[in-house]
DRENDO-659032 format. One record per residue: x, y, z of N, C-alpha, C in turn. Coordinates in steps of 0.2 Angstrom, whole numbers, padded with zeros to 4 digits, always signed. Layout:
! residues N
XYZXYZXYZ...
//
This chain:
! residues 375
-0170-0014+0015-0166-0019+0018-0162-0015+0023-0161-0018+0029-0157-0015+0035-0152-0020+0037-0146-0017+0039-0141-0021+0042-0142-0024+0049-0139-0030+0050-0139-0033+0057-0135-0029+0061-0137-0026+0067-0133-0022+0071-0128-0026+0075-0129-0032+0077-0125-0036+0081-0123-0042+0077-0116-0042+0075-0114-0048+0072-0112-0054+0076-0113-0060+0074-0111-0066+0078-0104-0066+0079-0100-0063+0075-0092-0064+0076-0089-0059+0071-0082-0059+0071-0078-0055+0066-0080-0057+0059-0080-0051+0055-0082-0052+0048-0076-0051+0043-0076-0054+0038-0071-0052+0033-0072-0045+0030-0066-0043+0027-0067-0036+0025-0066-0036+0017-0072-0034+0014-0072-0033+0007-0067-0028+0004-0067-0022+0009-0062-0017+0007-0055-0019+0007-0053-0023+0011-0046-0025+0011-0045-0030+0005-0049-0034+0003-0048-0038-0003-0048-0034-0009-0053-0029-0010-0053-0025-0016-0046-0021-0016-0044-0019-0010-0038-0015-0010-0032-0019-0012-0032-0025-0009-0027-0030-0011-0026-0031-0019-0032-0032-0022-0032-0033-0029-0029-0027-0033-0031-0021-0030-0029-0015-0034-0021-0014-0033-0019-0016-0027-0012-0015-0025-0008-0020-0029-0010-0026-0030-0007-0031-0034-0006-0029-0042-0011-0026-0044-0011-0023-0051-0006-0017-0052-0005-0013-0046+0000-0008-0047+0007-0011-0046+0008-0016-0042+0014-0019-0042+0016-0022-0049+0011-0026-0052+0013-0029-0059+0015-0023-0064+0011-0018-0064+0012-0012-0068+0019-0009-0067+0021-0008-0061+0027-0005-0059+0033-0009-0060+0032-0016-0060+0037-0021-0061+0039-0022-0068+0034-0022-0072+0035-0024-0079+0034-0018-0084+0033-0012-0081+0033-0006-0086+0040-0005-0089+0041-0004-0096+0035-0001-0100+0032-0006-0104+0032-0013-0103+0029-0018-0107+0031-0018-0114+0037-0017-0115+0040-0016-0122+0046-0020-0123+0047-0023-0129+0054-0026-0131+0055-0033-0128+0049-0036-0127+0049-0043-0124+0054-0047-0129+0059-0051-0125+0063-0056-0129+0066-0060-0124+0069-0066-0126+0073-0070-0122+0080-0069-0122+0084-0069-0116+0091-0068-0116+0095-0074-0117+0091-0080-0117+0095-0086-0118+0097-0089-0111+0096-0086-0106+0098-0088-0099+0092-0091-0096+0093-0095-0091+0087-0098-0087+0083-0092-0083+0077-0092-0084+0073-0087-0080+0074-0086-0073+0077-0092-0070+0078-0092-0063+0086-0091-0061+0090-0089-0066+0097-0088-0065+0098-0083-0059+0094-0078-0058+0095-0073-0053+0094-0075-0046+0091-0081-0045+0091-0084-0039+0097-0088-0037+0102-0084-0034+0108-0087-0032+0111-0083-0025+0117-0085-0023+0119-0082-0017+0125-0077-0018+0125-0075-0024+0130-0070-0026+0128-0063-0024+0132-0059-0020+0130-0053-0018+0130-0048-0024+0125-0043-0024+0124-0039-0030+0130-0033-0030+0132-0032-0036+0138-0028-0036+0135-0020-0036+0130-0019-0039+0127-0012-0039+0121-0011-0036+0120-0008-0030+0114-0007-0027+0115-0001-0022+0109+0002-0020+0109+0008-0016+0105+0007-0010+0106+0011-0005+0101+0010+0001+0094+0013-0001+0094+0017-0006+0087+0020-0008+0083+0014-0011+0087+0010-0015+0083+0004-0019+0081-0001-0014+0085-0002-0009+0083-0007-0003+0077-0004+0000+0077+0002+0002+0071+0005+0006+0065+0005+0002+0065+0007-0005+0060+0007-0009+0056+0000-0010+0061-0005-0010+0058-0012-0011+0054-0014-0005+0057-0012+0001+0054-0014+0008+0047-0010+0008+0048-0004+0008+0042+0000+0009+0036-0001+0003+0039-0003-0003+0034-0004-0008+0030-0011-0007+0033-0016-0003+0030-0022-0002+0026-0023+0005+0028-0018+0009+0025-0019+0016+0017-0018+0016+0015-0013+0012+0007-0013+0011+0004-0019+0009+0008-0023+0004+0005-0029+0001+0005-0034+0007+0009-0035+0012+0009-0039+0017+0003-0037+0022+0002-0031+0023-0003-0029+0027-0010-0031+0024-0011-0029+0018-0017-0031+0014-0018-0038+0014-0013-0042+0013-0014-0050+0013-0017-0052+0019-0014-0050+0025-0016-0052+0032-0023-0050+0033-0025-0044+0031-0032-0041+0032-0037-0045+0028-0035-0047+0022-0039-0050+0017-0040-0057+0020-0036-0060+0023-0036-0067+0026-0041-0067+0032-0041-0062+0036-0045-0061+0042-0052-0062+0041-0056-0066+0045-0054-0069+0051-0053-0077+0050-0053-0079+0043-0052-0086+0042-0045-0088+0044-0040-0084+0043-0033-0086+0045-0031-0080+0049-0028-0082+0055-0026-0076+0059-0019-0078+0062-0016-0073+0065-0010-0074+0069-0004-0076+0065+0000-0080+0068+0006-0083+0065+0004-0086+0058-0001-0090+0058-0003-0093+0052-0004-0088+0046-0007-0083+0047-0008-0078+0042-0002-0075+0040+0003-0074+0045+0010-0071+0043+0013-0076+0039+0013-0083+0040+0016-0088+0036+0013-0088+0029+0007-0088+0029+0004-0088+0022+0006-0082+0018+0006-0076+0021+0007-0070+0018+0015-0070+0016+0019-0073+0020+0026-0073+0018+0027-0077+0012+0024-0083+0012+0024-0087+0006+0021-0083-0001+0016-0080+0000+0013-0076-0005+0018-0071-0008+0021-0067-0003+0025-0062-0005+0031-0064-0009+0034-0070-0007+0039-0073-0011+0037-0075-0018+0031-0078-0018+0028-0080-0025+0027-0074-0029+0024-0068-0026+0023-0062-0030+0029-0059-0033+0034-0058-0028+0041-0055-0030+0044-0059-0034+0044-0066-0033+0048-0071-0038+0045-0070-0045+0039-0070-0045+0035-0069-0052+0037-0063-0056+0037-0057-0052+0039-0051-0055+0046-0051-0057+0051-0054-0053+0058-0054-0055+0059-0059-0061+0056-0064-0061+0056-0069-0067+0054-0066-0073+0049-0063-0073+0046-0060-0080+0051-0055-0082+0054-0051-0077+0059-0046-0079+0064-0048-0084+0066-0055-0084+0071-0058-0088+0069-0056-0095+0063-0055-0097+0061-0055-0104+0060-0047-0106+0062-0043-0101+0061-0036-0103+0068-0032-0103+0070-0030-0109+0077-0027-0109+0078-0021-0104+0073-0017-0102+0074-0012-0098+0074-0013-0091+0073-0020-0089+0072-0022-0082+0078-0027-0081+0080-0027-0075+0085-0032-0073+0083-0036-0066+0082-0042-0067+0080-0046-0061+0086-0047-0056+0084-0047-0050+0090-0047-0044+0088-0051-0038+0092-0055-0036+0091-0058-0030+0090-0054-0024+0093-0048-0024+0092-0043-0018+0085-0040-0019+0083-0039-0025+0076-0036-0025+0071-0042-0022+0072-0048-0024+0068-0053-0022+0068-0054-0014+0074-0053-0011+0075-0053-0004+0072-0048+0000+0073-0041-0003+0070-0036+0000+0063-0035-0001+0060-0037-0006+0053-0037-0008+0049-0042-0003+0052-0048-0002+0049-0053+0002+0050-0051+0009+0055-0047+0011+0056-0045+0018+0051-0039+0020+0050-0035+0015+0045-0030+0016+0038-0033+0017+0036-0038+0013+0030-0041+0013+0029-0044+0020+0035-0048+0023+0035-0051+0029+0034-0046+0035+0037-0040+0034+0036-0035+0039+0029-0032+0039+0026-0031+0033+0019-0029+0033+0014-0034+0036+0016-0041+0035+0012-0046+0038+0012-0046+0045+0017-0044+0049+0017-0044+0056+0013-0038+0058+0014-0032+0054+0010-0026+0056+0003-0028+0055+0001-0031+0050-0006-0032+0048-0009-0037+0054-0005-0042+0056-0008-0047+0061-0009-0044+0067-0005-0039+0069-0005-0035+0075-0011-0031+0075-0013-0027+0070-0018-0022+0070-0025-0025+0067-0025-0031+0064-0031-0034+0061-0037-0034+0066-0036-0037+0072-0042-0037+0076-0044-0030+0078-0040-0025+0079-0042-0018+0080-0045-0014+0075-0043-0016+0068-0046-0013+0063-0052-0016+0060-0053-0023+0061-0058-0026+0058-0063-0029+0063-0061-0030+0069-0066-0034+0073-0069-0029+0078-0075-0026+0075-0079-0021+0079-0075-0015+0081-0070-0013+0077-0066-0007+0079-0070+0000+0078-0068+0005+0080-0071+0012+0079-0071+0013+0072-0066+0012+0068-0066+0013+0061-0071+0009+0057-0072+0002+0060-0077-0002+0057-0084+0001+0058-0085+0003+0064-0091+0006+0066-0093+0012+0062-0088+0017+0060-0089+0023+0056-0090+0020+0049-0087+0015+0047-0088+0013+0040-0096+0011+0039-0098+0007+0044-0105+0005+0044-0110+0011+0045-0108+0016+0049-0113+0022+0050-0113+0027+0045-0107+0028+0041-0107+0033+0036-0108+0030+0029-0107+0024+0028-0107+0022+0021-0112+0016+0020-0114+0015+0014-0119+0010+0012-0116+0003+0013-0120-0002+0013-0117-0009+0015-0113-0012+0009-0114-0010+0003-0111-0012-0003-0106-0007-0006-0103-0003-0002-0098+0002-0004-0091+0000-0004-0089-0006-0003-0082-0008-0002-0078-0006-0008-0080-0008-0014-0076-0007-0020-0076+0000-0021-0081+0004-0020-0081+0011-0021-0076+0015-0017-0076+0013-0010-0071+0016-0006-0064+0015-0008-0062+0009-0010-0056+0008-0012-0054+0012-0019-0059+0013-0023-0058+0017-0029-0057+0024-0027-0061+0027-0023-0061+0034-0021-0054+0035-0017-0052+0030-0013-0045+0031-0010-0039+0031-0014-0040+0028-0020-0035+0028-0025-0035+0035-0029-0040+0039-0029-0041+0045-0033-0035+0050-0031-0034+0051-0024-0028+0056-0023-0021+0053-0026-0020+0047-0026-0014+0044-0028-0014+0044-0036-0020+0045-0039-0020+0046-0046-0017+0053-0048-0017+0057-0044-0014+0064-0045-0006+0064-0045-0003+0059-0043+0004+0059-0043+0008+0060-0049+0005+0057-0055+0009+0057-0061+0008+0064-0064+0013+0068-0066+0013+0075-0069+0008+0075-0074+0003+0080-0074-0002+0081-0079-0002+0088-0081-0004+0089-0087-0005+0096-0089-0010+0100-0087-0015+0097-0083-0021+0100-0081-0023+0097-0074-0025+0101-0069-0026+0099-0063-0032+0094-0063-0032+0088-0060-0037+0083-0060-0038+0080-0067-0033+0081-0072-0034+0079-0079-0032+0072-0080-0036+0068-0076-0034+0060-0077-0038+0058-0083-0035+0052-0085-0038+0048-0091-0036+0050-0098-0030+0053-0098-0027+0054-0105-0024+0048-0108-0029+0045-0112-0027+0038-0115-0025+0039-0122-0027+0044-0126-0025+0045-0133-0018+0046-0134-0014+0050-0130-0007+0051-0131-0003+0044-0131-0006+0040-0126-0002+0033-0125-0004+0029-0131-0010+0029-0133-0012+0025-0138-0009+0027-0145-0008+0033-0146-0004+0036-0151+0003+0033-0151+0006+0033-0145+0013+0031-0145+0013+0023-0146+0008+0019-0144+0008+0012-0145+0007+0011-0153+0003+0014-0156+0001+0013-0163+0007+0016-0167+0011+0021-0165+0016+0023-0169+0022+0018-0169+0023+0015-0163+0028+0010-0162+0026+0003-0166+0020+0002-0166+0017-0004-0169+0017-0004-0177+0015+0002-0179+0015+0003-0187+0021+0006-0190+0026+0008-0185+0032+0011-0187+0031+0017-0191+0026+0021-0189+0025+0028-0192+0022+0033-0187+0023+0039-0188+0021+0044-0183+0013+0045-0183+0010+0043-0178+0002+0044-0177+0001+0048-0171-0003+0053-0172-0006+0057-0167-0013+0057-0167-0017+0053-0163-0024+0053-0163-0027+0059-0161-0024+0063-0157-0027+0070-0155-0028+0075-0161-0022+0075-0165-0022+0079-0171-0027+0076-0176-0028+0070-0176-0033+0067-0181-0040+0069-0179-0041+0069-0173-0048+0071-0171-0049+0079-0171-0044+0083-0170-0045+0090-0169-0043+0094-0176-0039+0090-0180-0036+0094-0185-0030+0098-0183-0028+0103-0188-0022+0107-0186-0024+0114-0183-0030+0115-0180-0032+0121-0178-0027+0122-0171-0025+0129-0171-0021+0131-0165-0026+0134-0160-0025+0132-0154-0029+0135-0148-0026+0141-0145-0030+0145-0144-0028+0152-0140-0027+0151-0133-0024+0156-0130-0023+0155-0123-0030+0155-0119-0035+0158-0121-0041+0158-0118-0044+0151-0119-0043+0148-0124-0046+0141-0125-0043+0136-0121-0036+0137-0120-0033+0133-0115-0035+0134-0108-0036+0140-0106-0039+0142-0100-0046+0139-0099-0050+0140-0103-0057+0137-0103-0057+0129-0102-0053+0126-0106-0052+0119-0106-0050+0116-0099-0045+0120-0096-0042+0118-0090-0048+0119-0085-0051+0124-0085-0057+0125-0080-0062+0120-0081-0064+0118-0087-0069+0112-0087-0066+0106-0085-0059+0104-0086-0056+0098-0084-0056+0098-0076-0054+0103-0073-0053+0103-0066-0060+0103-0063-0065+0107-0065-0071+0106-0062-0075+0100-0063-0074+0097-0069-0078+0090-0070-0074+0085-0067-0067+0085-0067-0063+0080-0064-0064+0079-0056-0064+0085-0053-0065+0084-0045-0073+0083-0044-0077+0086-0048-0084+0084-0046-0086+0077-0047-0084+0074-0053-0085+0067-0054-0082+0062-0048-0076+0064-0046-0073+0060-0041-0077+0061-0034-0078+0067-0032-0082+0068-0026-0089+0065-0026-0093+0065-0032-0099+0062-0032-0099+0055-0032-0093+0052-0034-0092+0045-0034-0092+0043-0026-0089+0047-0022-0089+0046-0015-0096+0047-0012-0099+0052-0014-0105+0054-0011-0111+0049-0012-0111+0046-0018-0116+0041-0019-0115+0035-0015-0110+0034-0011-0109+0029-0007-0111+0030+0001-0113+0036+0002-0114+0038+0009-0121+0037+0011-0122+0037+0018-0128+0037+0021-0131+0044+0022-0137+0044+0024-0139+0051+0026-0136+0055+0031-0134+0051+0037-0131+0054+0042-0123+0055+0042-0120+0054+0036-0113+0055+0035-0111+0062+0035-0106+0064+0037-0104+0071+0037-0101+0073+0030-0106+0074+0025-0104+0074+0018-0099+0080+0017-0100+0086+0020-0096+0091+0018-0089+0090+0021-0088+0087+0026-0082+0085+0029-0078+0080+0025-0082+0075+0022-0079+0070+0018-0077+0073+0011-0081+0078+0008-0079+0082+0002-0072+0085+0003-0072+0089+0009-0066+0093+0010-0060+0089+0011-0061+0083+0015-0055+0079+0016-0053+0075+0010-0057+0073+0005-0055+0070-0001-0051+0075-0005-0054+0081-0006-0051+0086-0010-0044+0089-0007-0044+0090-0001-0037+0092+0002-0032+0086+0002-0034+0080+0002-0029+0074+0001-0026+0074-0006-0031+0075-0011-0029+0076-0018-0024+0081-0019-0025+0087-0016-0021+0093-0017-0014+0092-0014-0014+0089-0008-0008+0088-0004-0004+0083-0008-0007+0077-0010-0003+0072-0014+0000+0075-0020-0004+0080-0024-0002+0083-0030+0004+0087-0028+0004+0091-0023+0009+0095-0021+0016+0092-0019+0015+0087-0015+0021+0083-0013+0024+0079-0019+0020+0076-0023+0022+0073-0029+0026+0077-0033+0024+0083-0034+0028+0088-0039+0034+0090-0035+0034+0090-0029+0041+0092-0025+0045+0086-0025+0043+0080-0024+0047+0074-0024+0050+0072-0030+0045+0072-0035+0047+0069-0042+0052+0074-0045+0052+0080-0044+0056+0085-0048+0059+0089-0043+0057+0095-0042+0061+0100-0037+0056+0104-0033+0058+0105-0027+0053+0109-0022+0050+0115-0025+0054+0119-0029+0052+0125-0032+0046+0124-0036+0045+0118-0039+0039+0117-0043+0033+0113-0040+0033+0114-0033+0028+0110-0029+0021+0113-0031+0020+0119-0032+0014+0123-0033+0013+0125-0040+0016+0121-0045+0016+0123-0052+0009+0122-0055+0005+0117-0052-0002+0116-0054-0006+0122-0053-0004+0127-0048-0009+0132-0047-0009+0137-0053-0014+0137-0057-0014+0141-0063-0021+0144-0063-0022+0150-0066-0029+0153-0067-0034+0148-0069-0033+0144-0074-0038+0139-0076-0040+0134-0070-0035+0132-0067-0036+0127-0061-0040+0130-0055-0038+0137-0054-0041+0140-0048-0049+0141-0050-0050+0143-0056-0057+0144-0058-0061+0138-0058-0058+0132-0061-0061+0126-0061-0062+0123-0054-0058+0124-0049-0059+0122-0043-0064+0126-0039-0065+0132-0040-0070+0136-0037-0077+0134-0040-0077+0133-0047-0084+0131-0050-0085+0124-0047-0080+0119-0047-0082+0113-0044-0085+0113-0037-0082+0117-0033-0084+0118-0026-0092+0120-0026-0093+0125-0030-0100+0128-0031-0105+0122-0033-0103+0118-0038-0107+0112-0040-0108+0107-0034-0102+0106-0031-0103+0101-0026-0107+0103-0020-0107+0110-0018-0111+0112-0013-0118+0111-0014-0120+0112-0021-0127+0111-0022-0129+0103-0023-0124+0099-0024-0126+0092-0026-0124+0087-0020-0122+0090-0014-0120+0086-0009-0125+0082-0006-0131+0085-0006-0137+0082-0003-0142+0080-0008-0140+0079-0014-0145+0077-0019-0146+0069-0018-0151+0067-0021-0152+0059-0021-0146+0055-0024-0145+0049-0021-0140+0045-0024-0140+0044-0031-0146+0043-0034-0147+0041-0041-0144+0047-0045-0146+0053-0043-0144+0059-0047-0136+0060-0046-0134+0059-0040-0126+0060-0039-0123+0055-0043-0125+0049-0044-0121+0044-0048-0122+0046-0055-0128+0048-0058-0128+0049-0065-0124+0056-0066-0124+0061-0062-0120+0067-0063-0113+0065-0063-0111+0060-0059-0104+0058-0058-0102+0055-0065-0106+0051-0068-0104+0048-0075-0104+0054-0080-0108+0059-0080-0108+0064-0085-0102+0068-0084-0100+0070-0078-0094+0075-0077-0088+0071-0079-0087+0065-0077-0081+0061-0079-0081+0060-0086-0086+0058-0090-0086+0058-0097-0084+0064-0100-0087+0070-0098-0085+0076-0101-0078+0078-0100-0075+0077-0094-0068+0078-0092-0064+0073-0097-0066+0067-0098-0062+0063-0102-0062+0065-0110-0068+0068-0112-0068+0070-0119-0063+0076-0120-0064+0081-0115-0060+0087-0116-0052+0086-0115-0050+0082-0110-0043+0080-0109-0040+0076-0114-0044+0072-0118-0041+0068-0123-0042+0071-0130-0045+0077-0131-0045+0081-0137-0042+0087-0137-0039+0089-0132-0035+0096-0131-0028+0094-0132-0024+0098-0136-0017+0097-0137-0014+0098-0131-0007+0096-0131-0003+0097-0125-0002+0104-0123-0003+0106-0117-0002+0113-0115+0006+0115-0117+0007+0119-0121+0014+0121-0123+0018+0124-0117+0015+0127-0112+0018+0130-0106+0020+0124-0102+0015+0119-0101+0017+0113-0097+0023+0109-0100+0023+0108-0106+0028+0104-0110+0035+0108-0109+0035+0114-0110+0041+0118-0109+0044+0117-0102+0039+0118-0097+0041+0118-0090+0043+0111-0088+0040+0106-0090+0042+0099-0088+0049+0097-0090+0050+0099-0096+0057+0098-0099+0062+0101-0095+0061+0107-0091+0066+0110-0087+0066+0107-0080+0062+0103-0078+0062+0100-0072+0068+0095-0071+0070+0095-0065+0075+0089-0064+0072+0083-0061+0072+0078-0064+0068+0072-0062+0073+0068-0058+0070+0066-0052+0074+0062-0047+0073+0055-0047+0075+0052-0042+0075+0045-0041+0067+0042-0041+0063+0046-0040+0056+0044-0040+0053+0043-0047+0057+0044-0052+0055+0043-0058+0054+0035-0060+0057+0031-0055+0056+0024-0056+0048+0022-0055+0044+0026-0052+0037+0025-0050+0033+0028-0056+0036+0030-0061+0032+0034-0066+0027+0029-0070+0029+0022-0070+0025+0018-0074+0018+0017-0070+0019+0015-0064+0013+0014-0060+0009+0020-0059+0012+0026-0058+0008+0032-0057+0005+0034-0063+0008+0033-0069+0005+0035-0075-0001+0030-0077-0001+0024-0075-0006+0019-0076-0012+0021-0072-0011+0023-0065-0016+0025-0061-0020+0031-0063-0016+0036-0065-0018+0042-0067-0023+0042-0074-0020+0037-0078-0024+0036-0085-0030+0032-0084-0030+0027-0079-0035+0022-0079-0041+0024-0074-0039+0028-0069-0044+0030-0064-0051+0032-0066-0052+0036-0071-0059+0038-0073-0062+0032-0076-0058+0028-0080-0061+0022-0083-0064+0017-0078-0060+0016-0073-0062+0011-0068-0068+0015-0064-0068+0021-0063-0074+0024-0060-0080+0024-0064-0080+0025-0070-0086+0024-0074-0088+0017-0074-0084+0012-0074-0086+0005-0074-0090+0004-0067-0087+0006-0062-0090+0005-0055-0097+0009-0055-0097+0015-0057-0103+0019-0057-0109+0015-0060-0107+0011-0065-0113+0008-0069-0114+0001-0067-0111-0001-0061-0112-0008-0058-0119-0008-0055-0123-0014-0056-0130-0015-0053-0130-0014-0045-0124-0015-0042-0124-0015-0034-0126-0008-0032-0127-0003-0036-0129+0003-0033-0137+0003-0031-0140-0002-0035-0147-0003-0033-0148-0006-0026-0143-0010-0024-0143-0013-0017-0142-0007-0012-0137-0002-0014-0136+0003-0009-0142+0008-0008-0146+0008-0012-0152+0012-0012-0158+0009-0008-0157+0002-0006-0163-0001-0003-0162+0000+0005
//
């Protein structure tokens, strides 16, 4: 099956719509984290909608609300294109931004750790409106036969939209502090915490699986090497199985890995202290990264079927190791000494993305649409 080279007109963007859904999920998780202690305070859920000025607020909070919702506005407009364009797209997006922000603030009435605010509603909606204007301005250039659109068609398979969004989220999945480089998917510690709260007793699923055996330094080193090598290989192979034969695969590999490492470094610096920006550079991480590069050099031009299957294998192996290894005592003692700053407010969304990315990747890799990409 071949693509039609000349379209009759502008086309909708599945990438924008998939990205919009992913961003909405992140907003929900960030707004309602930690999803615990649900209760009613006896007041109207809409009591926060008033004209009274907020007594306690900072410029940082206002900036974060605007910046956090601006991408939502951009993605809404890009998702509506070409069916709805221009000022109509801005109007629809503005209404959607108010509804999304209003829903987030209303539900926060039932969370003891969150406080709904009319200022949050106003700044969130304002950020979405600003993003809508940006999206309306750039939509024709980005989606209507732009250079970026032509590169998308030249380098990637026709049914790669969901996968491209997923791969683009991988560098962001490195934001949350992890004990091992590219050690995404640690679900057992979180499940242990939930079960402990639910059953009112201390439950450690990792200990139940492993027993009380103590790991040596060499075993920690080997485990981190496996996690790093398999984590990066699985992510990059997920990208490679979406590419066409003429795509610059080595350039895409290096770009994805470099972005992941830059995000990891900046997050460590911003979340905590600049002195800890390169704390993730350990002997195990260095060895795993080198092994991963060697694996990818040999698999970069393998058939797509083999790349997809090996992506599944490496991601599963990384999940097994990262969920059955005890917490690295060196990392635990170090993270306790870090000074956590204002970016701690994003921990909920960052933790969710870091935990869920391999699971979403496995789901995507098993989709039947990959058969269409091979045709």
